[in-house]
CHARMM-style PDB file with segment names, atoms N, HN, CA, C and O in Angstrom:
ATOM      1  N   UNK     1      -1.103 -19.150   4.373  1.00  0.00      PROA
ATOM      2  CA  UNK     1       0.135 -17.605   4.090  1.00  0.00      PROA
ATOM      3  C   UNK     1       0.495 -17.096   5.601  1.00  0.00      PROA
ATOM      4  O   UNK     1      -0.005 -17.057   6.725  1.00  0.00      PROA
ATOM      5  N   UNK     2       2.041 -16.625   4.694  1.00  0.00      PROA
ATOM      6  HN  UNK     2       2.447 -16.657   3.781  1.00  0.00      PROA
ATOM      7  CA  UNK     2       2.495 -15.589   6.482  1.00  0.00      PROA
ATOM      8  C   UNK     2       1.558 -14.407   6.894  1.00  0.00      PROA
ATOM      9  O   UNK     2       0.450 -14.071   6.474  1.00  0.00      PROA
ATOM     10  N   UNK     3       2.233 -13.981   7.688  1.00  0.00      PROA
ATOM     11  HN  UNK     3       3.132 -14.254   8.029  1.00  0.00      PROA
ATOM     12  CA  UNK     3       2.176 -12.875   8.306  1.00  0.00      PROA
ATOM     13  C   UNK     3       2.843 -12.473   7.419  1.00  0.00      PROA
ATOM     14  O   UNK     3       3.653 -13.231   6.885  1.00  0.00      PROA
ATOM     15  N   UNK     4       2.613 -10.460   6.785  1.00  0.00      PROA
ATOM     16  HN  UNK     4       1.955  -9.844   7.219  1.00  0.00      PROA
ATOM     17  CA  UNK     4       4.017 -10.125   6.631  1.00  0.00      PROA
ATOM     18  C   UNK     4       4.450  -8.720   7.621  1.00  0.00      PROA
ATOM     19  O   UNK     4       5.360  -7.914   7.429  1.00  0.00      PROA
ATOM     20  N   UNK     5       3.598  -8.766   8.550  1.00  0.00      PROA
ATOM     21  HN  UNK     5       2.859  -9.421   8.706  1.00  0.00      PROA
ATOM     22  CA  UNK     5       4.062  -7.717   9.360  1.00  0.00      PROA
ATOM     23  C   UNK     5       3.430  -7.859  11.005  1.00  0.00      PROA
ATOM     24  O   UNK     5       2.296  -8.219  11.319  1.00  0.00      PROA
ATOM     25  N   UNK     6       4.427  -7.498  11.808  1.00  0.00      PROA
ATOM     26  HN  UNK     6       5.348  -7.205  11.553  1.00  0.00      PROA
ATOM     27  CA  UNK     6       3.413  -7.428  13.352  1.00  0.00      PROA
ATOM     28  C   UNK     6       2.312  -6.625  13.469  1.00  0.00      PROA
ATOM     29  O   UNK     6       1.605  -6.952  14.422  1.00  0.00      PROA
ATOM     30  N   UNK     7       1.848  -5.529  12.729  1.00  0.00      PROA
ATOM     31  HN  UNK     7       2.422  -5.264  11.955  1.00  0.00      PROA
ATOM     32  CA  UNK     7       0.457  -5.257  12.298  1.00  0.00      PROA
ATOM     33  C   UNK     7      -0.341  -5.893  12.051  1.00  0.00      PROA
ATOM     34  O   UNK     7      -1.322  -5.836  12.793  1.00  0.00      PROA
ATOM     35  N   UNK     8      -0.372  -6.831  10.904  1.00  0.00      PROA
ATOM     36  HN  UNK     8       0.424  -6.878  10.301  1.00  0.00      PROA
ATOM     37  CA  UNK     8      -0.735  -7.562  10.468  1.00  0.00      PROA
ATOM     38  C   UNK     8      -1.601  -8.662  11.358  1.00  0.00      PROA
ATOM     39  O   UNK     8      -2.802  -8.901  11.236  1.00  0.00      PROA
ATOM     40  N   UNK     9      -0.918  -9.104  12.035  1.00  0.00      PROA
ATOM     41  HN  UNK     9       0.058  -8.910  12.134  1.00  0.00      PROA
ATOM     42  CA  UNK     9       0.050 -10.162  13.335  1.00  0.00      PROA
ATOM     43  C   UNK     9      -1.204  -9.692  14.425  1.00  0.00      PROA
ATOM     44  O   UNK     9      -1.788 -10.590  15.032  1.00  0.00      PROA
ATOM     45  N   UNK    10      -1.607  -8.214  14.657  1.00  0.00      PROA
ATOM     46  HN  UNK    10      -1.132  -7.485  14.165  1.00  0.00      PROA
ATOM     47  CA  UNK    10      -2.296  -7.874  15.522  1.00  0.00      PROA
ATOM     48  C   UNK    10      -3.448  -7.465  15.028  1.00  0.00      PROA
ATOM     49  O   UNK    10      -4.206  -7.160  15.949  1.00  0.00      PROA
ATOM     50  N   UNK    11      -3.949  -7.312  13.920  1.00  0.00      PROA
ATOM     51  HN  UNK    11      -3.333  -7.559  13.172  1.00  0.00      PROA
ATOM     52  CA  UNK    11      -5.219  -7.506  13.686  1.00  0.00      PROA
ATOM     53  C   UNK    11      -5.764  -8.989  13.296  1.00  0.00      PROA
ATOM     54  O   UNK    11      -6.922  -9.407  13.285  1.00  0.00      PROA
ATOM     55  N   UNK    12      -4.672  -9.572  13.015  1.00  0.00      PROA
ATOM     56  HN  UNK    12      -3.731  -9.232  13.025  1.00  0.00      PROA
ATOM     57  CA  UNK    12      -5.550 -11.087  12.788  1.00  0.00      PROA
ATOM     58  C   UNK    12      -5.999 -11.639  14.172  1.00  0.00      PROA
ATOM     59  O   UNK    12      -6.845 -12.515  14.356  1.00  0.00      PROA
ATOM     60  N   UNK    13      -5.308 -10.994  15.075  1.00  0.00      PROA
ATOM     61  HN  UNK    13      -4.621 -10.282  14.926  1.00  0.00      PROA
ATOM     62  CA  UNK    13      -5.757 -11.440  17.009  1.00  0.00      PROA
ATOM     63  C   UNK    13      -6.777 -10.899  16.996  1.00  0.00      PROA
ATOM     64  O   UNK    13      -7.726 -11.589  17.369  1.00  0.00      PROA
ATOM     65  N   UNK    14      -7.096  -9.350  16.545  1.00  0.00      PROA
ATOM     66  HN  UNK    14      -6.325  -8.790  16.241  1.00  0.00      PROA
ATOM     67  CA  UNK    14      -8.400  -8.527  17.000  1.00  0.00      PROA
ATOM     68  C   UNK    14      -9.099  -9.282  16.497  1.00  0.00      PROA
ATOM     69  O   UNK    14      -9.917  -9.498  17.391  1.00  0.00      PROA
ATOM     70  N   UNK    15      -9.495 -10.106  15.331  1.00  0.00      PROA
ATOM     71  HN  UNK    15      -8.831  -9.930  14.604  1.00  0.00      PROA
ATOM     72  CA  UNK    15     -10.035 -10.551  14.437  1.00  0.00      PROA
ATOM     73  C   UNK    15     -10.236 -12.132  15.440  1.00  0.00      PROA
ATOM     74  O   UNK    15     -11.298 -12.753  15.404  1.00  0.00      PROA
ATOM     75  N   UNK    16      -9.696 -12.340  15.820  1.00  0.00      PROA
ATOM     76  HN  UNK    16      -8.833 -11.835  15.849  1.00  0.00      PROA
ATOM     77  CA  UNK    16      -9.868 -13.936  16.372  1.00  0.00      PROA
ATOM     78  C   UNK    16     -10.797 -13.704  17.950  1.00  0.00      PROA
ATOM     79  O   UNK    16     -11.691 -14.435  18.375  1.00  0.00      PROA
ATOM     80  N   UNK    17     -10.346 -12.699  18.467  1.00  0.00      PROA
ATOM     81  HN  UNK    17      -9.620 -12.105  18.122  1.00  0.00      PROA
ATOM     82  CA  UNK    17     -10.964 -12.419  19.447  1.00  0.00      PROA
ATOM     83  C   UNK    17     -12.465 -11.924  19.257  1.00  0.00      PROA
ATOM     84  O   UNK    17     -13.259 -12.279  20.129  1.00  0.00      PROA
ATOM     85  N   UNK    18     -12.954 -11.111  18.168  1.00  0.00      PROA
ATOM     86  HN  UNK    18     -12.310 -10.823  17.460  1.00  0.00      PROA
ATOM     87  CA  UNK    18     -13.791 -11.216  17.766  1.00  0.00      PROA
ATOM     88  C   UNK    18     -14.934 -11.938  17.214  1.00  0.00      PROA
ATOM     89  O   UNK    18     -16.136 -11.683  17.284  1.00  0.00      PROA
ATOM     90  N   UNK    19     -14.375 -12.784  16.715  1.00  0.00      PROA
ATOM     91  HN  UNK    19     -13.399 -12.991  16.658  1.00  0.00      PROA
ATOM     92  CA  UNK    19     -15.158 -13.760  16.280  1.00  0.00      PROA
ATOM     93  C   UNK    19     -14.983 -13.983  15.202  1.00  0.00      PROA
ATOM     94  O   UNK    19     -14.961 -15.118  14.726  1.00  0.00      PROA
ATOM     95  N   UNK    20     -14.774 -12.637  14.407  1.00  0.00      PROA
ATOM     96  HN  UNK    20     -14.791 -11.715  14.793  1.00  0.00      PROA
ATOM     97  CA  UNK    20     -15.111 -12.937  12.855  1.00  0.00      PROA
ATOM     98  C   UNK    20     -13.947 -13.753  12.044  1.00  0.00      PROA
ATOM     99  O   UNK    20     -14.056 -13.707  10.819  1.00  0.00      PROA
ATOM    100  N   UNK    21     -12.680 -14.605  12.659  1.00  0.00      PROA
ATOM    101  HN  UNK    21     -12.592 -14.642  13.654  1.00  0.00      PROA
ATOM    102  CA  UNK    21     -11.758 -15.319  11.643  1.00  0.00      PROA
ATOM    103  C   UNK    21     -11.832 -16.784  12.939  1.00  0.00      PROA
ATOM    104  O   UNK    21     -12.447 -16.729  14.004  1.00  0.00      PROA
ATOM    105  N   UNK    22     -11.354 -17.490  12.637  1.00  0.00      PROA
ATOM    106  HN  UNK    22     -10.855 -17.535  11.772  1.00  0.00      PROA
ATOM    107  CA  UNK    22     -11.697 -18.831  12.534  1.00  0.00      PROA
ATOM    108  C   UNK    22     -10.010 -19.075  13.298  1.00  0.00      PROA
ATOM    109  O   UNK    22      -9.011 -18.608  12.750  1.00  0.00      PROA
ATOM    110  N   UNK    23      -9.916 -20.075  14.956  1.00  0.00      PROA
ATOM    111  HN  UNK    23     -10.727 -20.454  15.402  1.00  0.00      PROA
ATOM    112  CA  UNK    23      -8.771 -20.000  15.268  1.00  0.00      PROA
ATOM    113  C   UNK    23      -7.737 -20.941  14.517  1.00  0.00      PROA
ATOM    114  O   UNK    23      -6.526 -20.995  14.727  1.00  0.00      PROA
ATOM    115  N   UNK    24      -8.488 -21.686  13.580  1.00  0.00      PROA
ATOM    116  HN  UNK    24      -9.472 -21.643  13.409  1.00  0.00      PROA
ATOM    117  CA  UNK    24      -7.440 -22.409  12.355  1.00  0.00      PROA
ATOM    118  C   UNK    24      -7.016 -21.930  11.696  1.00  0.00      PROA
ATOM    119  O   UNK    24      -5.884 -22.224  11.311  1.00  0.00      PROA
ATOM    120  N   UNK    25      -7.884 -20.682  11.098  1.00  0.00      PROA
ATOM    121  HN  UNK    25      -8.803 -20.442  11.411  1.00  0.00      PROA
ATOM    122  CA  UNK    25      -7.243 -19.884  10.153  1.00  0.00      PROA
ATOM    123  C   UNK    25      -5.781 -19.115  10.613  1.00  0.00      PROA
ATOM    124  O   UNK    25      -4.734 -19.084   9.967  1.00  0.00      PROA
ATOM    125  N   UNK    26      -6.078 -18.490  11.985  1.00  0.00      PROA
ATOM    126  HN  UNK    26      -6.929 -18.515  12.509  1.00  0.00      PROA
ATOM    127  CA  UNK    26      -4.818 -18.201  12.833  1.00  0.00      PROA
ATOM    128  C   UNK    26      -3.848 -18.566  12.855  1.00  0.00      PROA
ATOM    129  O   UNK    26      -2.806 -17.982  12.561  1.00  0.00      PROA
ATOM    130  N   UNK    27      -4.055 -19.912  13.315  1.00  0.00      PROA
ATOM    131  HN  UNK    27      -4.902 -20.387  13.555  1.00  0.00      PROA
ATOM    132  CA  UNK    27      -2.813 -20.661  13.666  1.00  0.00      PROA
ATOM    133  C   UNK    27      -2.108 -21.558  12.538  1.00  0.00      PROA
ATOM    134  O   UNK    27      -1.147 -22.325  12.569  1.00  0.00      PROA
ATOM    135  N   UNK    28      -3.053 -21.110  11.451  1.00  0.00      PROA
ATOM    136  HN  UNK    28      -3.834 -20.487  11.425  1.00  0.00      PROA
ATOM    137  CA  UNK    28      -2.695 -21.356  10.285  1.00  0.00      PROA
ATOM    138  C   UNK    28      -1.412 -20.534   9.300  1.00  0.00      PROA
ATOM    139  O   UNK    28      -0.465 -20.925   8.617  1.00  0.00      PROA
ATOM    140  N   UNK    29      -1.977 -19.241   9.662  1.00  0.00      PROA
ATOM    141  HN  UNK    29      -2.745 -18.923  10.217  1.00  0.00      PROA
ATOM    142  CA  UNK    29      -1.171 -17.897   9.244  1.00  0.00      PROA
ATOM    143  C   UNK    29       0.457 -18.109  10.620  1.00  0.00      PROA
ATOM    144  O   UNK    29       1.635 -17.801  10.442  1.00  0.00      PROA
ATOM    145  N   UNK    30      -0.150 -18.671  11.739  1.00  0.00      PROA
ATOM    146  HN  UNK    30      -1.107 -18.921  11.883  1.00  0.00      PROA
ATOM    147  CA  UNK    30       0.730 -18.127  12.478  1.00  0.00      PROA
ATOM    148  C   UNK    30       1.893 -19.418  12.598  1.00  0.00      PROA
ATOM    149  O   UNK    30       2.997 -19.276  13.123  1.00  0.00      PROA
ATOM    150  N   UNK    31       1.555 -20.266  12.195  1.00  0.00      PROA
ATOM    151  HN  UNK    31       0.658 -20.381  11.769  1.00  0.00      PROA
ATOM    152  CA  UNK    31       2.421 -21.289  11.697  1.00  0.00      PROA
ATOM    153  C   UNK    31       3.106 -21.430  10.102  1.00  0.00      PROA
ATOM    154  O   UNK    31       3.907 -22.359  10.000  1.00  0.00      PROA
ATOM    155  N   UNK    32       2.978 -20.977   9.416  1.00  0.00      PROA
ATOM    156  HN  UNK    32       2.327 -20.223   9.499  1.00  0.00      PROA
ATOM    157  CA  UNK    32       3.367 -20.540   8.145  1.00  0.00      PROA
ATOM    158  C   UNK    32       4.550 -19.609   8.733  1.00  0.00      PROA
ATOM    159  O   UNK    32       5.652 -19.841   8.235  1.00  0.00      PROA
ATOM    160  N   UNK    33       4.488 -18.365   9.934  1.00  0.00      PROA
ATOM    161  HN  UNK    33       3.593 -18.177  10.338  1.00  0.00      PROA
ATOM    162  CA  UNK    33       5.645 -17.227   9.646  1.00  0.00      PROA
ATOM    163  C   UNK    33       6.399 -17.950  10.530  1.00  0.00      PROA
ATOM    164  O   UNK    33       7.445 -17.328  10.714  1.00  0.00      PROA
ATOM    165  N   UNK    34       6.375 -18.936  11.149  1.00  0.00      PROA
ATOM    166  HN  UNK    34       5.525 -19.441  11.000  1.00  0.00      PROA
ATOM    167  CA  UNK    34       7.208 -19.479  11.898  1.00  0.00      PROA
ATOM    168  C   UNK    34       7.862 -18.052  13.091  1.00  0.00      PROA
ATOM    169  O   UNK    34       7.197 -17.156  13.611  1.00  0.00      PROA
ATOM    170  N   UNK    35       9.615 -18.373  13.227  1.00  0.00      PROA
ATOM    171  HN  UNK    35      10.155 -19.101  12.805  1.00  0.00      PROA
ATOM    172  CA  UNK    35       9.521 -17.459  14.019  1.00  0.00      PROA
ATOM    173  C   UNK    35      10.498 -16.006  13.538  1.00  0.00      PROA
ATOM    174  O   UNK    35      11.388 -15.411  14.145  1.00  0.00      PROA
ATOM    175  N   UNK    36       9.920 -15.793  12.286  1.00  0.00      PROA
ATOM    176  HN  UNK    36       9.197 -16.276  11.793  1.00  0.00      PROA
ATOM    177  CA  UNK    36      10.866 -14.699  11.603  1.00  0.00      PROA
ATOM    178  C   UNK    36      10.716 -13.550  11.999  1.00  0.00      PROA
ATOM    179  O   UNK    36       9.541 -13.280  12.246  1.00  0.00      PROA
ATOM    180  N   UNK    37      11.554 -12.618  12.191  1.00  0.00      PROA
ATOM    181  HN  UNK    37      12.509 -12.838  11.990  1.00  0.00      PROA
ATOM    182  CA  UNK    37      11.628 -11.092  12.482  1.00  0.00      PROA
ATOM    183  C   UNK    37      10.874 -10.745  11.122  1.00  0.00      PROA
ATOM    184  O   UNK    37      11.131 -10.818   9.920  1.00  0.00      PROA
ATOM    185  N   UNK    38       9.557 -10.231  12.116  1.00  0.00      PROA
ATOM    186  HN  UNK    38       9.349 -10.173  13.093  1.00  0.00      PROA
ATOM    187  CA  UNK    38       8.775  -9.553  11.068  1.00  0.00      PROA
ATOM    188  C   UNK    38       8.526  -7.884  11.068  1.00  0.00      PROA
ATOM    189  O   UNK    38       8.049  -7.541  12.150  1.00  0.00      PROA
ATOM    190  N   UNK    39       8.694  -6.922  10.274  1.00  0.00      PROA
ATOM    191  HN  UNK    39       9.081  -7.200   9.395  1.00  0.00      PROA
ATOM    192  CA  UNK    39       9.016  -5.340  10.441  1.00  0.00      PROA
ATOM    193  C   UNK    39       7.597  -4.927  10.799  1.00  0.00      PROA
ATOM    194  O   UNK    39       6.618  -5.515  10.340  1.00  0.00      PROA
ATOM    195  N   UNK    40       7.490  -3.502  11.956  1.00  0.00      PROA
ATOM    196  HN  UNK    40       8.286  -3.025  12.329  1.00  0.00      PROA
ATOM    197  CA  UNK    40       6.127  -3.807  12.215  1.00  0.00      PROA
ATOM    198  C   UNK    40       5.264  -2.918  11.133  1.00  0.00      PROA
ATOM    199  O   UNK    40       4.051  -2.868  11.337  1.00  0.00      PROA
ATOM    200  N   UNK    41       5.683  -2.358  10.234  1.00  0.00      PROA
ATOM    201  HN  UNK    41       6.669  -2.398  10.068  1.00  0.00      PROA
ATOM    202  CA  UNK    41       4.834  -1.857   9.257  1.00  0.00      PROA
ATOM    203  C   UNK    41       5.248  -2.492   7.471  1.00  0.00      PROA
ATOM    204  O   UNK    41       6.426  -2.675   7.164  1.00  0.00      PROA
ATOM    205  N   UNK    42       4.346  -2.702   6.677  1.00  0.00      PROA
ATOM    206  HN  UNK    42       3.389  -2.554   6.926  1.00  0.00      PROA
ATOM    207  CA  UNK    42       5.320  -2.722   5.209  1.00  0.00      PROA
ATOM    208  C   UNK    42       4.611  -1.502   4.590  1.00  0.00      PROA
ATOM    209  O   UNK    42       3.532  -0.958   4.351  1.00  0.00      PROA
ATOM    210  N   UNK    43       5.765  -1.452   4.509  1.00  0.00      PROA
ATOM    211  HN  UNK    43       6.641  -1.893   4.703  1.00  0.00      PROA
ATOM    212  CA  UNK    43       5.218   0.117   3.497  1.00  0.00      PROA
ATOM    213  C   UNK    43       4.576  -0.520   2.110  1.00  0.00      PROA
ATOM    214  O   UNK    43       4.849  -1.678   1.794  1.00  0.00      PROA
ATOM    215  N   UNK    44       3.646   0.363   1.245  1.00  0.00      PROA
ATOM    216  HN  UNK    44       3.424   1.304   1.501  1.00  0.00      PROA
ATOM    217  CA  UNK    44       2.957   0.701   0.383  1.00  0.00      PROA
ATOM    218  C   UNK    44       3.843   0.946  -0.830  1.00  0.00      PROA
ATOM    219  O   UNK    44       4.637   1.882  -0.731  1.00  0.00      PROA
ATOM    220  N   UNK    45       3.828   0.360  -1.775  1.00  0.00      PROA
ATOM    221  HN  UNK    45       3.183  -0.400  -1.855  1.00  0.00      PROA
ATOM    222  CA  UNK    45       4.498   0.165  -3.545  1.00  0.00      PROA
ATOM    223  C   UNK    45       4.650   1.930  -3.783  1.00  0.00      PROA
ATOM    224  O   UNK    45       3.620   2.600  -3.718  1.00  0.00      PROA
ATOM    225  N   UNK    46       5.503   2.363  -3.958  1.00  0.00      PROA
ATOM    226  HN  UNK    46       6.340   1.818  -4.011  1.00  0.00      PROA
ATOM    227  CA  UNK    46       5.604   3.475  -4.213  1.00  0.00      PROA
ATOM    228  C   UNK    46       4.755   3.403  -6.280  1.00  0.00      PROA
ATOM    229  O   UNK    46       5.118   2.724  -7.240  1.00  0.00      PROA
ATOM    230  N   UNK    47       3.580   4.457  -6.149  1.00  0.00      PROA
ATOM    231  HN  UNK    47       3.286   5.009  -5.370  1.00  0.00      PROA
ATOM    232  CA  UNK    47       2.867   4.475  -7.369  1.00  0.00      PROA
ATOM    233  C   UNK    47       3.642   5.252  -9.047  1.00  0.00      PROA
ATOM    234  O   UNK    47       4.464   6.167  -9.019  1.00  0.00      PROA
ATOM    235  N   UNK    48       3.225   4.737 -10.072  1.00  0.00      PROA
ATOM    236  HN  UNK    48       2.557   3.993 -10.094  1.00  0.00      PROA
ATOM    237  CA  UNK    48       3.674   4.885 -11.569  1.00  0.00      PROA
ATOM    238  C   UNK    48       3.904   6.503 -11.189  1.00  0.00      PROA
ATOM    239  O   UNK    48       3.446   7.018 -10.169  1.00  0.00      PROA
ATOM    240  N   UNK    49       4.631   7.148 -12.112  1.00  0.00      PROA
ATOM    241  HN  UNK    49       5.003   6.730 -12.941  1.00  0.00      PROA
ATOM    242  CA  UNK    49       4.446   8.471 -11.798  1.00  0.00      PROA
ATOM    243  C   UNK    49       3.670   8.378 -13.944  1.00  0.00      PROA
ATOM    244  O   UNK    49       4.184   7.499 -14.637  1.00  0.00      PROA
ATOM    245  N   UNK    50       2.844   9.068 -14.453  1.00  0.00      PROA
ATOM    246  HN  UNK    50       2.426   9.782 -13.890  1.00  0.00      PROA
ATOM    247  CA  UNK    50       1.875   9.425 -14.868  1.00  0.00      PROA
ATOM    248  C   UNK    50       3.011  10.245 -15.920  1.00  0.00      PROA
ATOM    249  O   UNK    50       3.823  11.087 -15.538  1.00  0.00      PROA
ATOM    250  N   UNK    51       2.842   9.789 -17.252  1.00  0.00      PROA
ATOM    251  HN  UNK    51       2.182   9.105 -17.563  1.00  0.00      PROA
ATOM    252  CA  UNK    51       4.169  10.106 -18.772  1.00  0.00      PROA
ATOM    253  C   UNK    51       2.576  11.105 -19.040  1.00  0.00      PROA
ATOM    254  O   UNK    51       1.359  10.925 -18.992  1.00  0.00      PROA
ATOM    255  N   UNK    52       3.241  11.844 -19.238  1.00  0.00      PROA
ATOM    256  HN  UNK    52       4.230  11.990 -19.276  1.00  0.00      PROA
ATOM    257  CA  UNK    52       2.834  13.329 -19.692  1.00  0.00      PROA
ATOM    258  C   UNK    52       3.326  13.246 -21.233  1.00  0.00      PROA
ATOM    259  O   UNK    52       4.518  13.256 -21.541  1.00  0.00      PROA
ATOM    260  N   UNK    53       2.125  13.153 -22.284  1.00  0.00      PROA
ATOM    261  HN  UNK    53       1.157  13.145 -22.034  1.00  0.00      PROA
ATOM    262  CA  UNK    53       2.734  13.515 -23.698  1.00  0.00      PROA
ATOM    263  C   UNK    53       2.671  14.551 -24.434  1.00  0.00      PROA
ATOM    264  O   UNK    53       1.850  15.396 -24.077  1.00  0.00      PROA
ATOM    265  N   UNK    54       3.305  14.773 -25.399  1.00  0.00      PROA
ATOM    266  HN  UNK    54       3.972  14.087 -25.689  1.00  0.00      PROA
ATOM    267  CA  UNK    54       3.689  16.224 -25.738  1.00  0.00      PROA
ATOM    268  C   UNK    54       2.489  17.245 -25.886  1.00  0.00      PROA
ATOM    269  O   UNK    54       2.399  18.426 -25.550  1.00  0.00      PROA
ATOM    270  N   UNK    55       1.390  16.188 -26.648  1.00  0.00      PROA
ATOM    271  HN  UNK    55       1.463  15.229 -26.921  1.00  0.00      PROA
ATOM    272  CA  UNK    55       0.224  17.376 -26.623  1.00  0.00      PROA
ATOM    273  C   UNK    55      -0.142  17.922 -25.533  1.00  0.00      PROA
ATOM    274  O   UNK    55      -0.559  19.075 -25.644  1.00  0.00      PROA
ATOM    275  N   UNK    56      -0.112  17.247 -24.011  1.00  0.00      PROA
ATOM    276  HN  UNK    56       0.226  16.311 -23.921  1.00  0.00      PROA
ATOM    277  CA  UNK    56      -0.394  17.719 -23.263  1.00  0.00      PROA
ATOM    278  C   UNK    56       0.283  18.926 -22.881  1.00  0.00      PROA
ATOM    279  O   UNK    56      -0.359  19.884 -22.451  1.00  0.00      PROA
ATOM    280  N   UNK    57       1.927  18.960 -23.044  1.00  0.00      PROA
ATOM    281  HN  UNK    57       2.448  18.182 -23.394  1.00  0.00      PROA
ATOM    282  CA  UNK    57       2.729  19.970 -22.791  1.00  0.00      PROA
ATOM    283  C   UNK    57       2.633  20.840 -23.288  1.00  0.00      PROA
ATOM    284  O   UNK    57       3.294  21.818 -22.939  1.00  0.00      PROA
ATOM    285  N   UNK    58       1.645  20.899 -24.483  1.00  0.00      PROA
ATOM    286  HN  UNK    58       1.107  20.105 -24.767  1.00  0.00      PROA
ATOM    287  CA  UNK    58       1.766  21.675 -25.119  1.00  0.00      PROA
ATOM    288  C   UNK    58       0.817  23.122 -24.707  1.00  0.00      PROA
ATOM    289  O   UNK    58       0.905  24.325 -24.952  1.00  0.00      PROA
ATOM    290  N   UNK    59      -0.173  22.172 -23.894  1.00  0.00      PROA
ATOM    291  HN  UNK    59      -0.243  21.194 -23.695  1.00  0.00      PROA
ATOM    292  CA  UNK    59      -1.756  23.076 -23.981  1.00  0.00      PROA
ATOM    293  C   UNK    59      -1.449  23.323 -22.456  1.00  0.00      PROA
ATOM    294  O   UNK    59      -2.397  23.545 -21.704  1.00  0.00      PROA
ATOM    295  N   UNK    60       0.243  23.286 -21.819  1.00  0.00      PROA
ATOM    296  HN  UNK    60       1.014  23.106 -22.430  1.00  0.00      PROA
ATOM    297  CA  UNK    60      -0.203  24.133 -20.281  1.00  0.00      PROA
ATOM    298  C   UNK    60       0.912  25.110 -20.860  1.00  0.00      PROA
ATOM    299  O   UNK    60       1.333  25.907 -20.022  1.00  0.00      PROA
ATOM    300  N   UNK    61       1.474  25.203 -22.130  1.00  0.00      PROA
ATOM    301  HN  UNK    61       1.132  24.555 -22.811  1.00  0.00      PROA
ATOM    302  CA  UNK    61       1.987  26.543 -22.215  1.00  0.00      PROA
ATOM    303  C   UNK    61       1.488  28.161 -21.729  1.00  0.00      PROA
ATOM    304  O   UNK    61       0.302  28.361 -21.464  1.00  0.00      PROA
ATOM    305  N   UNK    62       2.395  29.149 -21.652  1.00  0.00      PROA
ATOM    306  HN  UNK    62       3.358  28.986 -21.867  1.00  0.00      PROA
ATOM    307  CA  UNK    62       1.931  29.931 -20.923  1.00  0.00      PROA
ATOM    308  C   UNK    62       1.534  31.263 -22.624  1.00  0.00      PROA
ATOM    309  O   UNK    62       2.196  31.459 -23.643  1.00  0.00      PROA
ATOM    310  N   UNK    63       0.408  31.764 -22.220  1.00  0.00      PROA
ATOM    311  HN  UNK    63      -0.129  31.604 -21.392  1.00  0.00      PROA
ATOM    312  CA  UNK    63       0.189  32.174 -23.859  1.00  0.00      PROA
ATOM    313  C   UNK    63       1.158  33.491 -23.992  1.00  0.00      PROA
ATOM    314  O   UNK    63       1.798  33.647 -22.952  1.00  0.00      PROA
ATOM    315  N   UNK    64       1.322  34.067 -24.574  1.00  0.00      PROA
ATOM    316  HN  UNK    64       0.802  33.940 -25.419  1.00  0.00      PROA
ATOM    317  CA  UNK    64       2.171  35.149 -25.342  1.00  0.00      PROA
ATOM    318  C   UNK    64       1.898  36.561 -24.411  1.00  0.00      PROA
ATOM    319  O   UNK    64       0.842  36.287 -23.840  1.00  0.00      PROA
ATOM    320  N   UNK    65       2.197  37.560 -24.085  1.00  0.00      PROA
ATOM    321  HN  UNK    65       3.055  37.782 -24.548  1.00  0.00      PROA
ATOM    322  CA  UNK    65       1.677  38.511 -23.762  1.00  0.00      PROA
ATOM    323  C   UNK    65       1.969  39.546 -24.821  1.00  0.00      PROA
ATOM    324  O   UNK    65       3.017  39.539 -25.468  1.00  0.00      PROA
ATOM    325  N   UNK    66       0.814  40.614 -25.008  1.00  0.00      PROA
ATOM    326  HN  UNK    66      -0.037  40.619 -24.482  1.00  0.00      PROA
ATOM    327  CA  UNK    66       0.020  40.627 -26.394  1.00  0.00      PROA
ATOM    328  C   UNK    66       1.201  42.604 -25.599  1.00  0.00      PROA
ATOM    329  O   UNK    66       1.093  42.913 -24.412  1.00  0.00      PROA
ATOM    330  N   UNK    67       2.051  43.434 -26.548  1.00  0.00      PROA
ATOM    331  HN  UNK    67       2.139  43.184 -27.512  1.00  0.00      PROA
ATOM    332  CA  UNK    67       2.425  44.343 -26.609  1.00  0.00      PROA
ATOM    333  C   UNK    67       1.379  45.363 -27.329  1.00  0.00      PROA
ATOM    334  O   UNK    67       0.719  45.110 -28.337  1.00  0.00      PROA
ATOM    335  N   UNK    68       1.378  46.465 -26.649  1.00  0.00      PROA
ATOM    336  HN  UNK    68       1.914  46.671 -25.830  1.00  0.00      PROA
ATOM    337  CA  UNK    68       0.565  47.285 -27.028  1.00  0.00      PROA
ATOM    338  C   UNK    68       0.917  48.570 -28.147  1.00  0.00      PROA
ATOM    339  O   UNK    68       1.876  49.268 -27.819  1.00  0.00      PROA
ATOM    340  N   UNK    69       0.473  48.799 -28.964  1.00  0.00      PROA
ATOM    341  HN  UNK    69      -0.306  48.231 -29.230  1.00  0.00      PROA
ATOM    342  CA  UNK    69       1.127  49.926 -30.051  1.00  0.00      PROA
ATOM    343  C   UNK    69       0.052  51.132 -29.922  1.00  0.00      PROA
ATOM    344  OT1 UNK    69       0.196  52.160 -30.584  1.00  0.00      PROA
TER     345      UNK     69
END
């Protein structure tokens, strides 16, 4: 699987130095990436907005103000 960003490549290099991944794993990812120009970071996907139901909207209304007689 190729790297998606420079930050990910650095993280894998750090894990390689610590001995948490094998050199073969790092080389495989590096080979799959090739000489691509990678972005510094990949932005996370935006979360979908939560839809409100008509009932939920009705609950959020302000109560009517009472008039004194």
